[in-house]
C-alpha positions as CSV (number, residue, x, y, z in Angstrom):
1,M,-13.0,-27.0,2.0
2,Q,-10.2,-29.2,3.3
3,P,-7.1,-28.5,5.4
4,H,-3.9,-28.0,3.5
5,R,-0.4,-27.3,4.7
6,I,1.5,-24.5,3.0
7,D,5.0,-23.0,3.3
8,V,5.8,-19.7,5.0
9,G,8.8,-17.5,4.4
10,E,10.8,-15.9,7.2
11,V,13.0,-12.8,7.4
12,N,14.9,-12.1,10.6
13,G,12.2,-14.1,12.5
14,R,9.3,-12.2,10.8
15,V,6.9,-14.5,9.0
16,F,5.6,-13.6,5.5
17,L,3.2,-15.4,3.2
18,H,3.7,-13.6,-0.1
19,K,7.0,-11.7,-0.5
20,A,9.5,-9.3,1.1
21,V,11.0,-6.5,-1.0
22,I,13.8,-4.0,-0.6
23,G,14.9,-1.2,-2.9
24,T,12.7,1.2,-4.8
25,F,9.3,-0.3,-4.3
26,P,9.0,0.0,-0.5
27,G,9.2,3.8,-1.0
28,I,6.3,3.6,-3.4
29,A,4.3,1.5,-1.0
30,A,5.0,4.1,1.7
31,V,3.4,6.8,-0.5
32,R,0.4,4.5,-0.9
33,E,0.2,4.2,2.9
34,E,0.2,8.0,3.3
35,M,-2.7,8.2,1.0
36,R,-4.7,5.2,2.3
37,G,-8.4,6.0,2.3
38,D,-8.2,8.8,-0.3
39,R,-10.1,7.3,-3.2
40,S,-10.8,10.5,-5.0
41,L,-9.5,11.1,-8.6
42,V,-7.2,13.9,-7.3
43,G,-5.8,11.5,-4.7
44,K,-5.1,8.8,-7.4
45,L,-3.5,11.3,-9.7
46,H,-1.3,12.6,-6.8
47,F,-0.2,9.0,-6.0
48,A,0.6,8.3,-9.7
49,R,2.6,11.5,-10.0
50,R,4.6,10.8,-6.8
51,S,5.2,7.2,-7.8
52,I,6.4,8.2,-11.3
53,R,8.7,10.7,-9.7
54,R,10.2,8.1,-7.4
55,I,10.8,5.7,-10.3
56,G,12.4,8.5,-12.3
57,R,14.8,9.3,-9.4
58,A,15.5,5.7,-8.4
59,R,19.1,4.7,-8.1
60,R,20.6,1.2,-8.0
61,I,21.9,-0.1,-4.7
62,A,24.8,-2.5,-4.1
63,V,23.7,-5.6,-2.2
64,E,25.7,-8.6,-1.0
65,I,23.8,-11.8,-1.6
66,D,24.9,-14.8,0.4
67,L,23.4,-18.2,-0.6
68,P,24.5,-20.8,1.9
69,H,23.4,-23.8,-0.2
70,S,23.6,-24.6,-3.9
71,D,20.8,-26.1,-6.0
72,T,22.1,-27.8,-9.2
73,R,18.6,-28.3,-10.5
74,A,17.9,-24.6,-10.4
75,E,21.5,-23.7,-11.4
76,T,21.9,-21.8,-8.2
77,R,25.4,-21.8,-6.7
78,A,26.3,-21.3,-3.1
79,G,28.5,-18.4,-2.1
80,K,28.6,-14.6,-1.8
81,R,28.4,-12.0,-4.6
82,I,27.7,-8.3,-5.0
83,E,24.9,-7.2,-7.3
84,R,23.8,-3.6,-8.3
85,V,20.0,-3.6,-8.4
86,H,17.0,-1.4,-8.1
87,S,15.0,-3.9,-6.1
88,V,15.3,-7.4,-4.5
89,A,12.2,-9.5,-3.9
90,I,12.1,-12.8,-2.2
91,A,8.9,-14.7,-2.7
92,N,7.4,-17.6,-0.8
93,N,7.4,-20.1,-3.8
94,A,7.7,-19.0,-7.4
95,Y,5.3,-16.9,-9.4
96,D,3.8,-18.8,-12.4
97,E,4.2,-17.8,-15.9
98,G,1.1,-17.8,-18.1
99,V,-1.3,-15.6,-20.0
100,G,-2.8,-13.0,-17.5
101,R,-1.2,-14.6,-14.5
102,F,-0.1,-11.5,-12.4
103,F,1.8,-12.6,-9.3
104,S,0.0,-15.9,-9.3
105,R,1.4,-19.0,-7.6
106,G,-0.1,-22.3,-8.5
107,R,1.5,-24.1,-5.5
108,L,2.5,-22.9,-2.1
109,D,4.2,-26.1,-0.8
110,R,7.3,-26.5,-3.0
111,G,9.5,-25.7,0.0
112,T,11.5,-23.0,-1.9
113,L,11.9,-19.3,-1.9
114,T,12.4,-17.5,-5.2
115,L,14.9,-14.6,-5.4
116,Y,14.0,-11.9,-8.0
117,L,16.6,-9.2,-8.8
118,L,15.5,-6.2,-10.8
119,K,18.7,-4.9,-12.4
120,R,17.1,-2.0,-14.4
121,L,14.1,0.2,-13.7
122,S,12.3,2.8,-15.7
123,L,8.7,3.7,-16.3
124,G,8.8,2.2,-19.8
125,G,10.5,-0.9,-18.5
126,L,7.8,-1.4,-15.9
127,V,5.1,-1.0,-18.5
128,W,6.9,-3.5,-20.8
129,L,7.3,-6.0,-17.9
130,A,3.5,-5.7,-17.1
131,L,2.8,-6.4,-20.8
132,E,5.1,-9.4,-20.7
133,M,3.3,-10.7,-17.6
134,L,-0.1,-10.3,-19.4
135,L,1.3,-12.3,-22.4
136,G,2.8,-14.9,-20.2
137,R,6.5,-14.6,-20.9
138,W,7.9,-12.3,-18.3
139,R,10.6,-14.6,-16.8
140,Q,12.8,-14.1,-19.9
141,D,13.0,-10.3,-19.3
142,E,16.6,-9.2,-19.4
143,A,16.1,-6.9,-16.5
144,L,15.3,-9.8,-14.2
145,V,17.5,-12.4,-12.5
146,I,15.5,-15.3,-11.0
147,E,16.9,-18.0,-8.6
148,D,15.2,-20.6,-6.5
149,V,16.8,-20.8,-3.0
150,T,16.0,-22.2,0.5
151,E,18.1,-19.7,2.4
152,A,19.6,-16.3,1.6
153,V,21.3,-13.5,3.5
154,I,21.1,-10.0,2.1
155,R,23.4,-7.1,3.2
156,T,23.7,-3.5,2.2
157,K,25.9,-0.7,3.5
158,R,23.1,0.7,5.6
159,R,22.4,-0.5,9.1
160,E,18.6,-0.5,8.5
161,V,16.5,-0.6,5.4
162,E,12.8,-0.3,4.5
163,V,11.3,-3.7,3.8
164,M,7.9,-4.2,2.2
165,I,6.5,-7.4,3.8
166,D,3.3,-8.7,2.2
167,G,2.5,-5.1,1.2
168,E,3.3,-3.3,4.5
169,V,6.5,-1.3,5.0
170,E,8.7,-1.6,8.1
171,R,12.3,-0.9,8.9
172,M,14.6,-3.8,9.6
173,A,18.2,-4.1,10.7
174,M,20.8,-5.6,8.4
175,P,21.6,-8.3,7.5
176,L,18.3,-9.7,6.3
177,A,18.3,-13.5,6.8
178,F,15.7,-15.3,4.8
179,S,14.5,-18.9,5.1
180,I,11.6,-21.1,4.1
181,R,9.5,-23.1,6.6
182,P,8.1,-25.9,4.5
183,R,4.4,-26.7,5.1
184,A,4.4,-24.8,8.4
185,L,0.9,-23.3,8.1
186,C,-2.3,-25.2,8.0
187,V,-5.1,-23.5,6.0
188,L,-8.6,-24.3,4.7
189,A,-8.8,-24.4,0.9
190,P,-10.9,-25.9,-1.8
191,A,-10.3,-29.6,-2.4
192,V,-7.7,-30.4,-5.1
193,D,-9.0,-32.2,-8.2
194,H,-6.1,-34.6,-8.7
195,A,-7.7,-36.0,-11.9
196,S,-7.6,-32.6,-13.6
197,E,-4.0,-32.0,-12.3
198,Q,-2.8,-35.2,-14.0
199,A,-4.7,-34.3,-17.2
């Protein structure tokens, strides 16, 4: 094991290591929290039924996305715009695309956040997206908009929203100000084989 420095994300002063999500999915995570500890078959079926019901009743929300800085390499333009989405996720560094790579990140020190906008949501669409992730070509899904950013401000009409931060749900006041803190956290990790990286 060797020390490595990795990025951390931040939203309204709250640090996150994986991702922060608003929209439909925090509600599903809240159902999971209610049933934490119930590992019975009946409990799992109850969770599946309630989750499917929430997805079926999900409605798009209008969000204002303010990107203070542009990134010509990532074709991300600065400015404000309104999007109608089912969910917004901002991840600390981008998820990789590859066969069987579910929410995997090969690097945690690129110094970027990645904005994921889910424009459409249905049970069939989620199953299809999971299949695309399994096959390694999910980034081309028409329901997704993906942008690399270093800062973002998200606003909705509500004064507070539920935010799922690294899997846990909490309420946060609007607006949500996101930023990246490059290489701010030192962790112990296996030594990197640079020879295999170059190959």
